[in-house]
C-alpha positions as CSV (number, residue, x, y, z in Angstrom):
1,M,0.0,0.0,0.0
2,K,2.9,2.3,0.9
3,Y,4.6,1.8,-2.5
4,L,1.3,2.2,-4.3
5,L,0.7,5.5,-2.6
6,I,4.3,6.7,-3.5
7,L,3.7,5.6,-7.1
8,L,0.3,7.5,-7.2
9,I,1.9,10.7,-5.8
10,F,4.7,10.4,-8.4
11,T,2.3,9.9,-11.2
12,I,0.2,12.9,-10.2
13,S,3.3,15.0,-9.9
14,L,4.5,13.9,-13.3
15,F,1.1,14.6,-14.8
16,A,1.0,18.1,-13.2
17,E,4.5,18.8,-14.6
18,V,3.5,17.8,-18.1
19,K,0.3,19.7,-17.9
20,K,2.3,22.9,-17.2
21,L,3.8,22.6,-20.7
22,E,0.9,23.8,-22.9
23,F,3.1,23.5,-25.9
24,I,6.6,22.3,-26.9
25,S,7.9,23.9,-30.1
26,T,11.2,24.0,-31.9
27,Y,12.0,26.7,-34.4
28,G,14.5,26.5,-37.3
29,I,16.3,29.3,-39.0
30,T,18.6,29.3,-42.0
31,T,21.7,31.4,-41.6
32,E,22.0,31.8,-45.4
33,G,21.6,35.4,-46.7
34,N,19.7,37.0,-43.9
35,L,20.1,38.8,-40.5
36,F,21.3,35.7,-38.8
37,S,24.3,35.4,-41.2
38,K,25.4,38.8,-40.0
39,F,25.0,38.7,-36.3
40,K,26.6,35.7,-34.5
41,D,25.6,37.2,-31.1
42,A,22.0,37.2,-32.2
43,K,21.9,33.4,-32.4
44,I,22.9,33.1,-28.7
45,V,20.6,35.9,-27.4
46,L,17.6,34.7,-29.4
47,K,18.0,31.1,-28.2
48,S,18.1,32.2,-24.6
49,W,15.2,34.7,-25.0
50,L,13.0,32.0,-26.6
51,N,13.7,29.6,-23.8
52,D,12.6,32.3,-21.3
53,M,9.5,33.2,-23.3
54,G,8.4,29.6,-23.6
55,K,8.5,29.3,-19.8
56,I,6.6,32.5,-19.3
57,H,3.8,31.4,-21.6
58,G,3.5,27.9,-20.2
59,G,5.5,26.0,-22.8
60,Q,8.9,25.1,-24.1
61,L,10.6,26.9,-27.0
62,D,13.9,26.0,-28.6
63,I,15.7,27.0,-31.8
64,K,18.2,25.4,-34.2
65,Y,20.2,26.9,-37.1
66,Y,20.6,25.4,-40.5
67,P,23.2,26.5,-43.2
68,N,20.7,26.7,-46.1
69,G,17.0,26.7,-47.0
70,E,17.0,23.3,-48.7
71,L,18.1,21.3,-45.6
72,L,15.8,23.3,-43.3
73,F,12.7,22.9,-45.4
74,E,13.3,19.2,-45.7
75,A,13.4,19.0,-41.9
76,F,10.3,21.1,-41.7
77,K,8.4,18.7,-44.0
78,E,9.5,15.9,-41.7
79,D,7.7,17.7,-38.8
80,K,11.0,18.5,-37.0
81,F,10.1,22.2,-36.6
82,D,6.9,24.1,-35.8
83,M,8.3,27.3,-37.5
84,I,11.2,28.1,-39.8
85,A,12.6,31.3,-41.3
86,I,14.3,31.2,-44.7
87,D,15.9,33.6,-47.3
88,L,13.7,35.2,-49.9
89,P,15.1,33.4,-53.0
90,F,14.3,30.0,-51.5
91,F,10.8,31.1,-50.4
92,F,9.7,32.4,-53.8
93,K,11.3,29.6,-55.7
94,N,9.3,27.1,-53.6
95,R,6.3,29.2,-52.6
96,T,3.6,26.9,-53.8
97,E,5.0,23.9,-51.9
98,I,5.7,26.0,-48.8
99,E,2.2,27.4,-48.6
100,D,0.6,24.0,-48.9
101,V,2.1,23.0,-45.5
102,S,2.3,26.3,-43.6
103,N,0.4,29.2,-42.2
104,D,1.0,32.5,-40.3
105,T,3.7,33.9,-42.5
106,W,5.8,36.7,-40.9
107,T,8.9,38.7,-41.1
108,L,10.9,41.5,-39.3
109,S,10.8,45.2,-40.2
110,I,14.1,47.0,-40.3
111,N,12.4,50.4,-40.3
112,E,8.9,52.0,-39.8
113,K,8.1,51.4,-43.5
114,K,8.7,47.7,-43.1
115,F,10.5,47.2,-46.4
116,N,14.1,47.8,-47.6
117,Q,15.4,49.8,-50.5
118,Y,18.8,49.4,-52.1
119,Y,21.1,52.0,-53.7
120,L,23.8,51.4,-56.3
121,I,26.5,53.9,-55.5
122,G,29.8,54.9,-57.2
123,N,32.7,57.2,-56.9
124,K,32.0,60.4,-58.9
125,S,35.6,60.7,-60.2
126,N,35.3,57.4,-62.1
127,K,32.3,58.7,-64.2
128,L,30.6,55.3,-64.0
129,G,27.6,54.2,-66.1
130,G,25.9,52.0,-63.5
131,F,24.6,48.5,-64.2
132,S,25.5,48.8,-67.9
133,D,29.1,49.6,-67.0
134,L,30.1,46.6,-64.9
135,K,32.8,45.1,-67.1
136,A,36.2,45.0,-65.5
137,K,34.9,47.1,-62.5
138,S,34.9,46.3,-58.8
139,I,32.0,46.3,-56.3
140,S,31.6,46.1,-52.5
141,L,28.6,44.3,-51.0
142,K,27.4,43.6,-47.5
143,E,28.4,40.1,-46.5
144,G,25.4,37.7,-46.2
145,D,22.9,40.1,-47.9
146,T,21.5,37.9,-50.7
147,S,18.9,40.5,-51.7
148,S,21.6,43.1,-52.6
149,W,23.4,40.5,-54.7
150,I,20.3,39.4,-56.6
151,W,19.4,43.1,-57.3
152,L,22.9,43.5,-58.8
153,D,22.6,40.2,-60.8
154,K,19.1,40.8,-62.1
155,N,20.0,44.3,-63.4
156,S,23.1,42.8,-65.0
157,Y,21.0,40.2,-66.8
158,K,18.6,42.9,-68.0
159,T,21.2,45.4,-69.2
160,N,24.1,43.2,-70.2
161,M,22.5,39.8,-70.8
162,K,25.2,38.3,-68.5
163,A,25.6,37.4,-64.9
164,S,27.3,40.2,-62.9
165,D,30.2,37.9,-61.7
166,K,31.1,37.2,-65.3
167,L,31.7,40.9,-65.9
168,L,33.0,42.3,-62.7
169,K,36.8,42.2,-62.0
170,K,36.3,42.0,-58.2
171,I,33.6,41.5,-55.7
172,Q,34.5,42.5,-52.2
173,Y,32.3,41.5,-49.2
174,E,32.3,43.6,-46.0
175,K,31.0,42.7,-42.6
176,K,29.7,46.2,-41.9
177,E,27.5,48.0,-44.4
178,K,29.1,51.3,-43.8
179,S,32.4,49.9,-45.0
180,V,30.8,49.5,-48.4
181,I,30.3,53.2,-48.6
182,L,33.8,53.9,-47.3
183,N,35.3,51.6,-49.9
184,V,33.7,53.6,-52.7
185,F,34.6,56.9,-51.0
186,F,38.3,56.0,-50.8
187,K,38.3,54.4,-54.3
188,K,38.9,50.9,-53.0
189,S,35.8,49.8,-55.1
190,N,34.2,51.4,-58.1
191,Y,30.7,50.5,-57.0
192,G,28.8,49.5,-53.8
193,I,25.3,48.5,-52.9
194,V,23.8,49.6,-49.6
195,T,20.4,50.0,-48.1
196,K,18.7,53.4,-48.1
197,E,18.7,53.4,-44.3
198,V,22.5,53.0,-44.0
199,W,23.1,55.5,-46.7
200,D,21.0,58.1,-44.9
201,L,22.7,57.3,-41.5
202,M,26.2,57.7,-43.0
203,L,25.2,61.1,-44.6
204,D,23.9,62.3,-41.3
205,F,27.2,61.4,-39.7
206,N,29.4,62.7,-42.5
207,P,27.6,64.9,-45.2
208,G,31.0,65.2,-47.0
209,I,30.5,61.6,-48.4
210,K,28.1,63.1,-51.0
211,S,31.0,65.2,-52.4
212,K,32.7,62.0,-53.7
213,V,30.0,59.3,-53.8
214,E,26.8,59.4,-55.9
215,I,23.7,57.3,-56.2
216,L,23.5,55.7,-59.6
217,S,20.4,53.6,-59.2
218,K,17.6,52.9,-56.7
219,S,15.7,49.7,-56.3
220,K,12.0,49.6,-55.4
221,N,11.2,49.7,-51.7
222,I,10.0,46.1,-51.6
223,F,12.7,43.9,-49.9
224,L,12.4,41.9,-46.6
225,P,15.2,40.5,-44.4
226,F,13.7,37.0,-44.6
227,I,10.4,35.2,-44.4
228,G,9.2,33.0,-41.5
229,F,6.2,30.7,-41.4
230,F,4.6,28.1,-39.0
231,S,3.7,24.5,-39.8
232,E,0.0,23.9,-40.4
233,K,0.4,21.2,-37.7
234,S,1.9,23.6,-35.1
235,S,0.2,24.4,-31.8
236,L,-2.1,27.3,-31.9
237,K,-0.9,28.2,-28.4
238,S,2.7,28.3,-29.6
239,R,1.7,30.6,-32.5
240,E,-0.3,32.9,-30.2
241,A,2.5,33.2,-27.7
242,F,5.0,34.1,-30.5
243,F,3.0,36.9,-32.0
244,M,1.7,38.2,-28.6
245,V,5.3,38.6,-27.3
246,S,6.4,40.1,-30.6
247,K,3.9,43.0,-30.3
248,D,5.8,44.4,-27.3
249,L,9.2,43.0,-27.9
250,N,11.1,45.9,-26.5
251,K,9.1,45.7,-23.2
252,V,10.1,42.1,-22.6
253,K,13.2,41.1,-20.7
254,G,15.9,40.3,-23.3
255,G,13.9,41.8,-26.1
256,E,15.7,45.1,-26.1
257,Q,19.0,43.3,-26.5
258,I,17.8,41.4,-29.6
259,I,16.5,44.6,-31.2
260,E,19.8,46.3,-30.5
261,I,22.0,43.5,-31.9
262,M,19.8,42.8,-35.0
263,K,18.7,46.4,-35.6
264,F,15.1,45.7,-36.3
265,N,11.9,47.6,-35.6
266,S,9.2,45.0,-35.1
267,I,7.8,41.5,-36.0
268,Y,4.6,41.4,-38.1
269,K,2.4,39.0,-40.1
270,L,2.6,39.0,-43.9
271,D,-0.5,38.9,-46.2
272,N,-0.5,37.9,-49.9
273,A,-0.9,41.5,-51.0
274,S,2.4,42.5,-49.4
275,L,4.2,39.8,-51.4
276,V,2.9,40.5,-54.9
277,E,5.7,42.7,-56.0
278,L,8.4,40.5,-54.5
279,D,6.9,37.5,-56.1
280,N,6.9,39.1,-59.5
281,Y,10.4,40.4,-58.9
282,Y,11.9,37.0,-58.1
283,N,10.0,35.1,-60.8
284,E,11.5,37.6,-63.3
285,Y,14.9,37.0,-61.9
286,F,14.7,33.2,-62.1
287,K,13.6,33.5,-65.8
288,L,16.4,35.8,-66.7
289,K,18.9,33.6,-64.9
290,K,17.7,30.6,-66.8
291,K,17.7,32.4,-70.1
292,Y,21.2,33.8,-69.9
293,R,23.1,31.1,-67.9
């Protein structure tokens, strides 16, 4: 009887412990061509923050990082993750298949307008012709920023009917986006591609940059840092907790640190209307790449 009582108490305690966990979710993020390829500290901070948020909302949250979208999406289809975040090219190349097995698409906003815009810049003294004048020239890009590379490549296909790397003499990758501007300013590179946000910040800091560096072309203001989505089989409680915390991220312990490291403004859901231009953009790029490869 004594042992039966102990077993009963143990079973009740175990049930109570399990009951506390209203959800157990694992998130997956690719480190290819997005914010997580740029900020190593963000991986550690985000993992710790998610663990804390899971506990606060009665569940368990964990995160794992994958080197590319292909491997991550295969794991997602095998139900290893409740939510994943991938780079834009992979999403739009596989959009139909992704949407068949997912819901609650989301992303981060880097600024209040939610989308990014890119500038092609050049040193004024070189009298450059922009995308039509890439042959034997050099360019600086932000390391890990796939969107800036594709904008360059797409425009090269459209104007030169060739991939940009077949024309350029040198492609230099920089860890800090401001270094791209400085490379052009000091003639270490003929061209550079930067976001409007960083260009404006650098001009505020040093207006003299404009005396030597000019904007040669501007992209549409349509780009996103990456796209995340939940599995259609994921726990509703897990999804609700994620978006509830995201609304007031800077008010939650650890949230301010994530925002500071990754330099983003907010997390928000995406609807189909907000993806129309990007979808057209990437489909055109894939067709051009296939045509001129």
